[in-house]
N, C-alpha and C positions, 0 to 999 in steps of 0.2 A: 290690805287690801293697797293695789297700787295705785300710784295717782295719778288721773287723768289730765292733770294740767297745772304747771306749777310755776305759769306764768306770773313774774310780777307779785311775789304773795305779802312780800315782807320789802317795802322801800328801804328800812332805815336798818336792816335787818335786826339781828339779838343783841342784847347784851351780851359781851362773853368774858364768864368767869373762871380766867384761867391765870393760876398763880405759879406761871411757871413763867424763863426769860425769853422773850420773841428773838427768831433768828431772822434775819433781812438779807434778802439775797443783791448783789450789787450787779446793775447793767456792764461794770467796767470790767468784771472777770470773777472769777470763783468765788465765792463765801469761805471765807478762811474757817475754819473749827481748829480748834488748837487742843490737843489731849495735854492735858497739865495739872499741875495739883491745885487745891484749893482748899476754901474751909467752907464747914456748912452747920448749921446749929439744928441737927436731927433731934437731936432730946435734948436735955438739959443745959448744955453748953456748946461749944465751938469743939467742931470732929476734923481733922486734916480727912482729905479726902482725893480721890483722882475724879477729874471731870472735862466734861468738852466744856472748853471757854473757860475752866475752872468752877463750876457749880455743878450741880446733879440734882435732878435730873439738869439736860443739856440744855441748848435754846433750843426754842422749837423750832424747827424748820418747817416752814409753809409756800405750799406753790399751789398753783392751778391746774387740775387737765391740762394736757399738751404741753406745759413747759418743760425746759430742761433745767435737770437738778446738776449744778453747777459746783462740785466742794473741794478745796484743799486742803486733805488735814494734813496740819503740821504739828509733830509726835516732841512734846516739851516734857516728857515722861523718862524716866531709867528704864522703863520695860519696853517689849515692840509693841506695836499698837496695829489697829486699821480701823477700816469700818464698815461692818455686814448692813446691808439694807434691808432687813426682816421683814419679812412680806414681799417685797418687789420680787415682780418675776421678771426672766430670760435676762438678757447682758449678761454672760458669763464674766466675762473680763473684767467687771463692775461688781460682782458678790462679794467681793472683800473677805475672802475665808482662805487662811493664811498658814500650809502653804497650797491652799490645793489651788486657788485662782490668782493669788500675786504672793510676794514675797511678804515676810512681813513690816511695815514700815519702821525702821530700827531710831534709836533716840537721836534726835535732831535735824532729821528726814521728812520730806512732805509726798505725800499721794496724791494725784488729781481723781478725783471720780466725775465720771459725764456720764449722763446716763436720759432718754428720754423717760418722761413721767406721764405714759400711756392709760393709767388707770387710776380712776379715785381710789380714796383710803385712811385708812389709820394704821400706819406705820410705825416702825420704831429705829435707830441705830444703836449701835454697837460696835465695841471689838470684836475678831473673831480669829483670836493666835491659840492655835492648837497648844494646850497646856497652861497657856497664860491667862486665858480668856474667866475663869471664874475669878482671879484675884481684880482685873482690869476693872469687871462689870462688881465684884463684890466692894471694893472700892469709891465706885460712883460712876463708871463712864458708863452713859447710858442713855436716851432722849427719844423723843417722837415727831415722826417727819408727818406730816400732814397733805394730802394732794385733795384740794377740794373738788369736788365736781359742778359742772356751770353753775346749774340750779341750785341754792341748796333744799332740804326736807323744812316745812314749816317749824318753826320753833321762837321759842323766844332767849332761851340761854343756849349757850355753846359750853359744855364741862368739859375738861379734860383732864384725865387722872395718871398719874403714874402709881402703883403699887409696886412695894416694894417692903424688904423686911431687910432691920439690920443688926449685928450684933456687936455692939459696944460695950466695953467697960471703960467706965468714969471719962463717956466721950470720947474714950478711944478703938479704933474698928480692931476687934480680935482678928489678928494677921495667918492665924492655921488655916490657911488655903488649900492646905497638898494634905490633908489629914485620911490617910487611906482607907479608915472604917467608914467617914463620912460617904468615899465614894463608893462603897458597897453597900451603901444604906438610903439612903432619902435624899442627900446631898447635903449642903450646906445650907441651914436654918438659923432665920436671925429673930429671937423674942420680942424686938422691937419694930410694930406694926409703921410703915410710913404712907405720907398720901403725899406725891408732888416735894418727894425730898423732907417733910415734915413729920414729926410724931405725928399718929394717927387719934380722933379722928380730926377730918377736918368739918368746921361747923358753917355753914353756908345760909343766907334766908335769900326765897325767892318769893314772889308774889304768889299769893293763892291761886292755883287754875294755873298758872303760866306753864309755858311747853317745852321741858329742859332735854336737850339731846345731849346723851351722856355717852362720852368717846372713853375708854379704858384701857389700860394694857399691864400687863401683870411683867414687869423688868425684874421680879425677883431670880437669883440663881437657882434657885428649887421648890421654894414653895407651891404647891396645887394649891390654890385656894377655891372654896367653894363659897362662893357669894350669893348672899342673899338681900331679896328688897323687902322692905316692912313700909307701908303706910301709901303707897304709889303700886297701882298696876303698870308693870313694864313691859316692853314690845321688843324685841331685838330685832333689828335691822340692816345689821353686819358681822361677819364674823369671819374672823383672819384676812379684812380687808374687803372680803366681797359680800356685795350685798344680799339680804334674802330675802324672801317674801317675810311682811313682818311678823312674828309667832311672839305668846305669850310663855316666856318658859316656866317650865313644870316647877308647881310652887316656888313659884318666883326665885329658885335658883338659878344659879350656872357657876357651871366647871372651868375655870381660866386656870391653864398651864402654864407655866413661863415661856413667855416668846407671846401668848396669845393676846389678841385684842376684840375685844366686843365693843359693838355703838348699839344703844337702846334710846329709844322715845319713851319718857313718863310724861303726865301730868301730875303739876303740884297737887297736896289736897285744898280742898275749897274753903276750909274753917281754918280763921287766923287762929296761928296759933299750934295746928296741926304741921304733925313731922313726918319726913318721908327719911328713910335711915336704908344704908348698904350697910352690911355685917359680913362679917368674916364667921362664918362656922367652924370650930375646931373639930377633930376628933371626937371630945368629949363632950361636944353638944354646947362648948360655950360659944357664949355670941361678943366678937371687939370688933366695934364699931368703924366703920372706914371712913362713913361720909354722914351727918345729920343736917337735912338740909330743915328747915322753919318755915313753914307760910306764914309772909308778915305783910304788911301793907296794904297796900289797893289792891281790888281783888283786881287780876286779870282776865280778858273776856274768854269763856270757856272756848276754848276750840273743839271742832270736830273730829274728822277719821285721823286715823296714824298712820300718814303714809308711808309704801314701803319707798326702797331707793330703785332707781332703775336695773334693770337686770346688765350684767355683763357680755354685751354679746360677742366677745371671743372666747368667752367657753362654750365647749360644745352642748348640747341640750341632754346627750348619752354618751356613754362610752361603751365599747364593742367588747362586754369584756370577754367573751369566746374568745376573740382574737388579741388578746391582751398578754403580753410576756408577765407570766409569773413567777417572782422572786420570793422567798421566804428569808426571813431574819430568825432565828432560831438566838435568843439572847439569853444566855446564863453568866450567875456570877462564878469567877473564875477559884482555883483550888486556892487553899492557904498558902500562903508565898508565893503567886504566880499571879500574873494578871488580872486586877479588879473584874473584868467582862470578856466574854469569847462570845462571839458570833458565828454561829453556825459549826460553833466544837473547836474556834479557833482563836488564841489571842489577834486581834485587831491591830494591824499596825494606821489603823486610820486615814489620812489624808497620804501619807508615805507609801501606803501599801497601794497594791493592786484593784481595778475597778471592781466592785461587788459584779456588775452587769456593764453591757454595752448595747444601745438599743440605735437604731435608724429614727433620724426625726417624725416625729407623728406614732410612732407606735406607742399603744393602751399598754400602759404597765401596771399591774396587780403586786402589791407588795403587803405580806403577810409579817405581822410582827406577833412572834411566840415569845411571850415574856414567861421566861422558867425561873424568875426574882421571885422573891417575897416583899419589894418593894414596888409602887406603881413608875411607868413609864412614860415619857412626855416625848413620843417620836415625831419627827420634824426632817420634811424633804425640802429643799432648797429651789428657789427658781420658779415654782411651779404650786397651781391649786392643786388639790386632788379630794376626794369625795370619800366618806367613810360609809364602809361598805354594810347592810344589815347581818348582824352575825348567823341568822338562821334562813335568809334567801339570798337571792340575787339584785336585791334593789339596795339601794342608797338613801342615807340621810339627805333632807332636801337642801342642804348649802354645802359651798364649798371651805376648806380647812388646808391651812399651812403644816399642822401639827395634830396628834391624836393622845390624848392619854389612854393606853395601855395597863390596867388594872394589874396585881400582881396574880402570877399563877394565869392568865387568861390570854387569847390571842384577839387581835384583831387586823384586819384587813383596810386597806384604800386602794385606789383609783386614781389613774391620771393618765394625761395625756403626754408624753413626753416630746415635747415640740421646738424646746429652747437649745441649741448646742451647747456644748460645753459641757466641762466636768463639776458633776453638784453634787453638795455633801448632803449626807445621809446621818443624822446623830440625834443624842437623845437633849432637848434641852434643858434637862435636870445639864447643868453645867460641872458640875462634880463628874457627872457620869460620863460625858462626852471626853475630858481632860483625861481619863483614867480609860479610854479605849474604847467607847458606848458611841463608834463613828465609822463610817465608812463614805463608799461615793460611788457614784456610776456614772456612767458617759452617753452624751449623745453626739450621734457621729454620722 
């Protein structure tokens, strides 16, 4: 239920369990973020990686709602780079998609990103350079951006998780980032699961009864993660940066596609030594622990209701579907020897090709994703928040999304208001699919 009053609920607010480097902003100018080589202990030994400021995940960029993001990307790699602010709406020139909204930042060059942070939420930042994104991200270029709401939800702990997978051989990254077979199938999957840049599971201790605000992002190249909670009762309070009425997920499980973000609240067990688990359920039913939190120490005072975040007042209460511009994307694997993917029967030229469609600002749009392949897709629209429509009627799910999972052989429809001028990408967030042609764009003009 919604919180009626959040004034001064925690004067010292919560302990923060974040095993990620913290980024800082400077009043004297933009925060410098370098894309550069580095080293990380992900598995058993040291691995050469690419990282923002040389670490993976990169430094947390944290702001308050209403502040301006000012970041200078300095490219110290041998590859072109950019920063895409995944989940932020609007400001097309700052979206960071090369070559659609900017030229890629060449080795040795820099680019300044400035944008107003009008909405709170959990976002991520990563490169978006067509054809190069799988390698850039697969080698470690990724991080979290947090925009804090003016008054945080009541919680004792703020836990941030970057979920990832890695393909290592003797602690070296397997460099096969252009496998055409993977591009036609499920994408690049790594057997080593990682949490905040370290091999899973991450083991933590919290006081019994204490309340945890968990913010997680799937920043793997391709793995769609079915995450399940055990030992606690979780409530989802935000999806893909947008708040929703708090709800308990079915079977305490959430499907998290690459690029998706979830915020949840749960209370630790009341019994000393009891455990709260977050695990990944594999296709064969096997369970792989990601987080194991143990109730330990003095028992915290039991809290009351779990409250929702305030609604985003800039999103419409309803979308007039009868007036919407309706566009289908029929997605099929290409024939042997041809393009990996086709959209509406033709090989896509991705961001160098013509716009899929053009609409005026304020136009409702309904997209139909028709997946005629044998693998699931994770379709993503840049710069906008969208509703997933019900399969059998004209209703929609009670939360907003940046992306939607489209199962193999199925069709999903989404709707949004195209209210941000510019050229906006539509693509599969399974990065090997995008890099091999499962990408297009539309224009709001």
